[in-house]
C-alpha positions in Angstrom: -7.1 24.7 5.3 -7.3 20.8 6.1 -10.2 20.0 8.4 -11.8 16.8 9.5 -14.0 14.7 7.1 -16.2 16.7 5.0 -17.2 15.7 1.3 -18.4 19.1 0.3 -15.2 20.8 1.6 -13.1 18.0 -0.1 -15.0 18.5 -3.4 -14.5 22.3 -3.3 -11.1 22.8 -2.1 -8.8 19.8 -2.7 -7.9 20.5 -6.4 -7.1 24.1 -5.8 -5.0 23.5 -2.7 -3.0 21.1 -4.5 -2.3 23.1 -7.6 -1.2 26.3 -5.6 1.1 24.4 -3.0 4.5 23.4 -4.3 6.9 20.8 -2.7 10.6 20.2 -3.6 11.2 16.8 -5.2 13.3 14.3 -3.2 13.3 10.7 -4.9 15.0 9.2 -1.9 12.2 9.9 0.6 10.0 7.0 1.6 7.2 8.3 4.0 5.0 6.1 6.2 1.6 7.8 6.9 -0.5 6.6 9.8 -4.0 8.5 9.5 -7.5 6.9 10.0 -9.4 9.8 8.7 -10.3 8.6 5.2 -10.8 12.0 3.6 -7.6 13.6 5.1 -5.7 10.5 4.3 -6.7 10.6 0.6 -5.8 14.3 0.5 -2.3 13.8 2.0 -1.6 10.7 -0.3 -2.6 12.4 -3.4 -0.4 15.4 -2.3 2.7 13.5 -1.1 2.7 10.9 -4.0 3.4 13.7 -6.4 6.9 13.9 -5.0 7.4 11.1 -2.6 6.8 7.2 -2.1 3.9 6.9 0.5 2.9 3.9 2.4 -0.4 4.4 4.3 -2.3 2.5 7.0 -5.1 3.3 9.4 -3.8 1.0 12.0 -1.1 1.4 14.7 -0.2 -2.3 14.7 0.0 -2.5 10.9 2.4 0.7 11.0 4.6 -1.2 13.5 4.6 -4.2 11.2 5.5 -2.1 8.2 8.4 -0.5 10.2 9.8 -3.8 11.0 9.5 -4.9 7.3 11.1 -1.8 5.5 13.0 1.2 6.1 11.3 4.8 5.8 12.9 8.3 5.7 10.0 10.0 7.5 6.9 9.1 9.7 3.8 11.2 9.7 1.7 9.8 12.5 -1.9 10.8 13.7 -1.9 10.6 17.4 -5.3 9.2 18.0 -6.1 6.0 15.7 -8.6 3.2 16.4 -6.3 0.6 17.7 -3.9 2.9 19.7 -2.0 6.1 19.2 0.9 7.4 17.4 2.8 8.5 20.6 3.0 5.0 21.9 3.8 3.7 18.5 6.8 6.1 18.3 7.9 5.2 21.9 8.2 1.5 21.0 10.2 2.3 17.8 12.6 4.6 19.6 13.1 1.8 22.2 14.4 -0.3 19.2 16.8 2.4 18.1 14.5 3.5 15.3 15.5 7.2 15.0 13.4 7.9 11.8 12.3 11.5 12.0 8.6 11.9 12.8 6.0 14.5 12.5 2.7 14.1 14.5 -0.6 15.4 13.2 -3.5 15.7 15.6 -6.7 17.4 16.4 -5.7 17.8 20.0 -4.7 21.4 20.8 -3.7 21.1 24.6 -0.1 21.3 25.5 0.0 18.0 27.2 -0.2 16.1 24.0 2.3 18.5 22.4 4.6 17.6 25.4 4.0 13.9 25.2 4.7 13.8 21.4 8.2 15.6 21.8 9.0 13.4 25.0 8.3 10.2 22.8 10.8 11.4 20.3 8.8 13.2 17.9 10.6 16.0 15.7 7.6 18.2 14.7 3.8 18.6 15.4 1.1 20.0 13.3 -2.3 20.9 14.8 -5.6 20.2 12.7 -6.7 22.2 10.6 -3.7 22.9 8.6 -2.5 24.1 5.1 -0.7 21.8 2.8 2.0 24.5 2.5 2.6 24.2 6.3 3.2 20.5 5.9 5.5 21.1 2.9 7.6 23.6 5.0 7.8 21.2 8.0 8.9 18.4 5.6 11.6 20.6 4.1 12.9 21.4 7.5 13.2 17.8 8.5 15.0 17.3 5.3 17.6 19.8 5.9 18.0 18.8 9.6 18.3 15.1 8.9 20.3 15.2 5.6 17.5 13.9 3.4 18.3 16.2 0.6 19.4 14.7 -2.8 23.1 16.0 -2.3 24.6 16.4 1.0 27.5 18.8 1.8 29.6 16.7 4.2 32.0 19.5 4.6 33.3 22.4 2.5 35.0 20.5 -0.2 33.0 17.1 -0.1 29.6 16.2 -1.3 27.8 13.0 -0.9 25.0 11.6 -3.1 23.2 8.7 -1.1 21.1 7.7 -4.2 24.1 7.1 -6.5 26.4 6.1 -3.5 29.0 8.5 -4.6 31.4 11.0 -2.9 32.8 13.9 -5.0 34.8 17.0 -4.8 35.4 19.5 -7.5 37.8 17.2 -9.4 37.5 13.8 -8.0 34.7 11.1 -7.7 34.4 8.0 -5.7 31.9 5.1 -5.7 30.9 3.7 -2.4 29.6 0.2 -1.8 25.9 0.0 -0.7 26.8 -0.6 2.9 29.4 2.1 3.1 26.8 4.6 1.5 24.1 3.5 4.0 26.3 3.7 7.0 27.6 7.2 6.0 24.1 8.4 5.5 22.8 6.9 8.8 25.6 8.6 10.7 25.1 11.8 8.9 21.3 11.9 9.6 22.0 11.2 13.3 25.1 13.6 13.6 24.1 15.1 16.7 24.3 12.0 18.9 26.6 9.0 19.3 25.4 5.9 17.3 26.3 2.4 18.7 27.5 -0.6 16.5 24.3 -2.3 17.7 22.1 0.4 16.3 23.9 0.4 12.9 23.5 -3.4 12.8 19.8 -3.2 13.5 19.2 -0.4 11.1 21.3 -1.5 8.0 20.8 -5.2 7.9 17.8 -7.6 8.0 17.8 -9.8 11.2 18.8 -13.0 9.5 21.6 -11.2 7.6 23.1 -9.3 10.5 26.9 -9.6 10.4 29.3 -9.2 13.5 30.5 -6.0 14.9 33.8 -6.4 13.1 32.0 -5.5 9.8 30.9 -2.2 11.2 34.5 -1.5 12.4 35.6 -2.3 8.8 33.1 0.0 7.3 34.0 2.9 9.7 37.7 2.4 8.9 37.0 2.8 5.1 34.6 5.7 5.7 37.2 7.6 7.7 39.9 6.9 5.0 37.5 8.5 2.3 36.2 11.4 4.3 38.9 12.2 7.0 38.9 10.4 10.5 38.2 13.8 12.1 34.6 13.6 10.7 33.8 10.2 12.2 34.8 10.2 15.9 35.1 6.9 17.7 33.8 7.2 21.3 35.3 4.4 23.0 32.7 1.9 24.5 29.7 3.8 23.0 29.9 4.0 19.2 30.4 6.7 16.6 29.5 10.2 16.1 29.7 12.3 12.7 31.3 15.8 13.0 
């Protein structure tokens, strides 16, 4: 079970825990880890990097800069760090339409922090100490819920591989452009809500490369042609919803 910093515990338990806990590999996932406990951070990095790309920081401000510089598939945020807290960080990110799924890890055991974490837009919450297998299961649940698996079943007869940017059925195979693939993947990951054109622009392009909304309309038109217009609904005046 993962606890706070303790060199003797680390020496006796890390290798056996890592060897007995299995995670399912997904080459797409890029994780940002915000954790200021150096021992716990080392354990989590060693574990996660066997299967995912991991970027780690001890600082809330650095984490915010990293989120502006690159795109992540999952955030794992400690609530209490020296220059702020993970809950405030996530509130800021959500305010800028960043809907990246987020797991909080914390030593707090009170219900108020749990409530604050979910109200800020968190998707899951792990209380320290925890087993690595618990983290595995929670990440796997996030992957299923947000379409972060390697191959996604869009509907009964259609599969989507966001890594190779391909759509395929039993006897057909279609290659998508990079932006078509990214747009489809983003809509699918956020399929329980309406996604605005502005949100797509902010999340799929760099600021200095951002095109007009006409580009979004063209992408949506093409994707509806590929997968069926009934699967991407145009909500007039609001945006698009994957169904």
